[in-house]
N, C-alpha and C positions, 0 to 999 in steps of 0.2 A: 112608516119609518119609526124606529125606536131611537129616541135621543136619550142617552144615559145622563145620569146626574154627574155634575162636576163637583167633587168634594175637595174642600180646601182646609189647610191647617190653621189653627188659631192658638198661639201660645200666650196671648194676652189680649186686652181689650182693643188695643190699636190694630193688631193683626186681624181681629174679628171684624172690625169696621172695614179695614182694607179689603179683606176677602169678600165681604158682602157687597161692597161698592163695585168690586171688579166683576161681579156676576156669578159668584159661587151659588150652586143649588143646595149645598150641604156644608156644614162646618163640623169638623171633629176637633175636640178639645179635651184637655185633661184637667182634673182638679189637683190639689196638692197631694192626693193619695192614689196609689195603685196605678200609675201610668208610666209608660216606658220613656217618658221624657222628663225625668225628675229634675233635671237641671234647667229646664225651661221655666219661665216665670209662672206659667200656669194660672188657673183660676182657683179660688177657694170654694169649698162646698156651698157657702152662702151666696155665691155668684150664679148658681145654676138658673135661678128664675130670670135674672137679667140677661143671661146668654140666650136662653130659650126665647125670651121676649124679643130680643134683637133679631134672632133668626126668623121668627114668625112674621115680624114686621117687614122683613125683606123677602118673604116668601121662600125661605130656605129651611131645611131640616137640621136638627141638632143631634150630634152623636157624642156621647161621653165615653172617653177611653179609660178602661180599667183592665189593662192587659198585662199586668205583671203577675208573677207568682204571689200567692197569698199564703201567709203562715198562720198557724193555729191561733196564736194570740191576737191576730188581726181580724178574725171572723166577724166579731160584733161590729167593729168599725166599718168593715166592708159592707155588711148588711145595711148599716145606717146610711151609707152613701148611695147604695142601690135604691133604698126607699126614698131618699131625698130626690134622686133623679126621677123616680116614678111620680112623685108629687109635683115636681116641676114640669112634668110632661116632656121630658127628653124623648126624642123619637126612638132612640135605640142606644144600648150600651155595647161597646166593642170590647170583647173579653176572650179569654181562652181557658183560664183556670176553671175547673169544674165547680168549684165552690161559688164563683161569681155566676156561672150559668144557672146553678140551682137557686141562688138568691134572686136572679132575674125572673125565673119561673114562679117563685113564691110571690114576688111583687107584681107579677103580671106585666112586666115591661119587656118589649122585644129585645133580643140580643143578637149581635153579629159576632162571628168567630174571627178573631184577629189573625193577621198574617203570622203571628208568633206560633200558631198551631201548625204552620208549614203544610197547609192543605195543598197537595200536589197531584191528586188523582180523584177519580169519580167515586170510588168506594168510600174514601174519607168524607167526601162531600155528602154522600147519602147518609152516612152515620150521623153527621151533625144535623142534617135535615130531620132525621128521626128523633134527635134530642129536642127539636123545636126551634132551632135557629132560623131566623128570618133571612139571614144573609151570611155569606162567607167572604173573607178577603183572601184571595189566592196567594200562595207563596210567590215571592219574586222570581224564584227559579223555574217557574212554569214558562214553557214556550207558548207561542201564539196557537200552535196546534193543540197543545194541552188545554189551553183556555177554551177553545172551541168545543173540544170533546167533553170537558167538564160541564160547559154550558148546556150541552144537549142531554146531559144525564140527570139534571136536577131542576126542580121548579123554584128552588131558592134564588134570591137575588145574588149576583156575583159582582164583586168589587175587585178591581186591579189597580196597582200603582202604575202611574204613567210618567211621573217626573220626580226627581229629587235624589237624595243620597242613597247609595246602596252599600250594604255591609259585605265585608269579605267572607263572613261566615254564612251558613245557611239560615236565612231569616232571623238573624240575631243570636244564633246558637254559638256564642263566643264567650270565652272565659279569659281573654287576654287582659282586659281591664281589671278583672278580679284578681288575676295572678300577679299582675305588676303593681297595682295600686289599691287592692282590696275594695274596689268599687264595682258592684255587680251590674253587668249589662241586663240581666234578666230581672233586675229590680229597677230598671230605668236610670241607672247611675253610671253608664259607660262614659269614660272620658276620652275615648277614641285614640288610644296609643297607636292604632293601626294607621292613622293618617300621617304619621311622622316619617321622616327620611331614615332609612336603615342602611348601614354599611355591611355588606356581606364579606366575611373574612374566613380564610382557611388557616388553621393553626397546626403546625407540626408538633405532635405531642412530645417528641423527644427533645428537639432543640428549642421549642417554643417560638420559632420564627413564624411570621405571618405573611400571607399574601392577600391583599385587598382585591376582591373581584369587582367591586363597583358599588355605586350608591344609587338607590332608587326608592320610589314609593311602592314597594313590592306588595304591600297589604292594603293599599288605598285605591279602591275602584273609582272610576269616573262616575259622574252623576247619570242616572237614568234619564233619557229624553226620548219619548215616544212620538214627538211631533212629526218627524220625517215619515212615519208610517201610520199616523193616527187613523187614517181611513180603515186600515185593516182591523184595528181594535174596535172601532165604531161598528164595523160590519159584523163583528163576532157575536153581538147580542148581549154583551155584558151590561150590567145595570148601573154601575158607578165607576167613575174614573177618579183616582185619588192622587193628590199632589202631596208629597212629603215635605216637611219643613217647619215643624212647630218651634224649632230653635233658631230659625232664620229671621230675617228682618221684615218689617212691614212692607217696605218697598219691594222686597223679593216676592212676597205673597201677592201684592198688588199686580206686579208685572206678570208673573207666571200664570196667575188665575186669569187675567185679562187676555193673555195670549191664547190659552187653551179655550177660553170662552168664545173668542172670535173664530178659532179653528173649527170648533164644533158647530157653531152657527153657520159658517161658510159651507161646511160639509152638508148640513141639512138643506141648504139652498142650492147645492150642486155647484158651488163656486170656489171650492178649496183647490186652487191650482198650485203647481210647484213654485210659481213666482210668489204667491202669497205666503206659502210655507217658508220660503227663503227669507222673506221680509220678517216673518214672525220669529224665525230662528235668530235673526240679528238682534231682535228685542230680548230674547232669552239670554243671549250672551252678554247683555249689558248689566245683569245682576249676578249675584254670587253663584259661581259654579266651579267645579273641578274638572271641567271638560265634559263632553257628552258621550253617552254610550247607548246602544240599543238594548242593553241588559241581556236577558235570556230570551226575549221575544222571538228573535229571528235566528239566533244561533248561540252556542255556548261561548261566553266571552273568552278571548284569548289574551296574549301578552300585551297587545296594544290598548287594552281597556283599563290600564292603570293610570291614575292621575300623574301629571308631570310635576305637581307642586303640592305642598302640604295644605295650602289654603285656597285662595281665590284666583281664578283665571280671568275674571271680569276686567275689562280695561278701565273701569271706573270705580270709585269709592266715594263715600260721603264723609264730610267733615262737619262737626257741630259748629254752628255760628252763634246761636243765642236763642232767646225765647221772646214770644210776643207778650208785652206787658200792658198793652192798651189798644183800643179800637176806636175808629172814628164813628160818628153817629150813623152814617149810612153803610158802614162796614166795608168801604172800598179801600181804606188804608189802615195801617196799624203801626204801633210803635214797637220797634225791634231793639232789644237790648243786646249789644254784641258782647258775648261772654268768652268766646274762644277764637275761632278762625276768622280772619278778615277776608274780604271778598271784593270783587270789582262789579259794579253795576252791569247788568247784562249776562251775568253768570246764571246757570240753572240753580234754582232753589227747590228743596223738598220741604214741605210742611208736614209734620207728623204729629198726629193728635189722637187721643183716645176717643174723641167725639166724632171725628170725620175720617180717620184712617190716614191716607197719603194723598197729597196734592203736589203737583209739580208746576212751577212757573218760571219765567225769566225774571230775575230780580230787577226791580225798578225803584231807585231811591228818589224820594220826593223832597227830602230836606237837604240843604246844602251845608253839610258838615264833613270834616275829614273822617274817614272810616277808621276808627281806632277802637281798641278794646275798652269796654266800659261805657261807651257813649250810647245814646238812644237815637235811632234814626226813624224817620217816617218812611214807610215803604208801601207800595201798592200790593194788595193781597187778593187772592181768589175768594170766592164765596165761602161762607161757613168756616171762617177762621175764628179761633177762640183764644182768649187770654190763657197763657201758659203753653200754647202750642210750641213745639220745638222746631227750629229752622236749621237746615243743613245746606251746605253747598256741595255740588257734585263736581269732582275733579278727576283728572286722569290718574290711574293707579301708579304710574311711574313718575308722577309729578313730585318734585322734592317737597317733603312735608314742611320744611323750614321756610319755603318760599311763601311770602304773603304780599298782598297788594297794599 
């Protein structure tokens, strides 16, 4: 039985820890240069050694994303980053610009062809194999049958997206952000005007009278979610299952990675039942999502596959409470300085930290003081809490934000 790698996104150190703790086998991340998530916090080139070290300690692989178009004046800077990645022993560089491919070959570092190349057939796959690619990321527009046929045609590793945001354009071939705001999607700077609500109007060119046909999120697809049919993808023989989300939150990464980790492990044990999948789907709905879609895996998406909202359909959101400013000698309690949202003891808390990722507990106040902004409370804490860790409460999305305990 072939168990594929589970690859998770990391947009910063906290997400990196969250993904590794949740059971990711591989981490893909961008530096401040040449990656398609320019608006994520990202890592700096000097961070490569520490990212690789964290991955090695967790038994995971590291993948540096360099998948934007590269211009002539950037060639030296691009080569420098490739050489830094090679010295840091990054496992592979994800790219598609031929200049990055050539630089990887010069530096002797494996390279993977990004989904930006829109590889959708076996002939394209074979061409990249001939170039020396060790892996390809298939276009999101491939059906499950396409995936199987391409898998049979090549000895390269094959990676597919299984969860996360989908673009209305063909694997990012979109100029809407560039046209409207002069921010290029192909340079990683898309501001997603497609996610907004648009009103469709007919205008009489003579009288200038208008008829409003309706309002909808006609350019914003639901999020891909392959969990309902994950067995079919696992049976296809692909090598890596990829979760999108370098711009999402640490708790999103923690939840989604842990859900798919459990699903893969249950499948390997022959225990992935419909009941378990339904339970896991309920967990996925708890974090940020625009609704869920099968994508192109089972059929071409139709009119029902567009999001109902501009943002989040999750029934829950997090509110910042404060930060940890002190710890007891045995680490069982901490001093929490309340800086924003108030809370009631017994509410769910999220601890978010660069050191440990994401932890969730039920809040337990140990000191007897009124819960007011600016005060310091003694609270019970989980293991591995650190000074400066941020604390959030989890509340219903429809709860009045002005309501406080």
